[in-house]
C-alpha positions, 0 to 999 in steps of 0.5 A: 442309244440311251448314252447318246440321248443323255449326251444330247440332253446335257448339250441342250441344257448347256446351250440353254444356260448360255442363252440365259446368261447371254440375255442376262449379260445383255441387260446387265451391260445395258444397265451398267454401261449404257445407262450407268457410269461403267465402261465395256471391258471387251474390246471387241464389243466396246464399239457396239455397246449402246447401239442398236447393233448390240441388241441385234448381236446379243438377242438375235445373232447369238441365239441363231448361233446356238440354234445352229449348234443344236441343229448340227449336234450329232457332229458337234457334240463328240468333238466340242462338248468339252469346249462348250462346257468350258464356255458355259462354266466361264459365262456362269462365273462371269455372271456370278462376278457381275452380280457380286461386284455390281449388284450385291 
């Protein structure tokens, strides 16, 4: 039982980090792309940036998806914890890159 609780606790913190990175990414994108002179590199998001749909996607739909993953954690954690850890790590590296290249 204790192992399962620890597994869910680490899953909770990974989802929390992804949520924080998502919010930071939203404001960095707004600052650099919408109000700055840079362009969006992600071709899937390029059409949404600068529209109200971008805020809805980043600040409503992504957190809802993270809450959904938390609600089905008993079936998700055993299967996909490694992929979620990878996504969290890649997002962390992207945030470091954004900070170093654009704000340092």
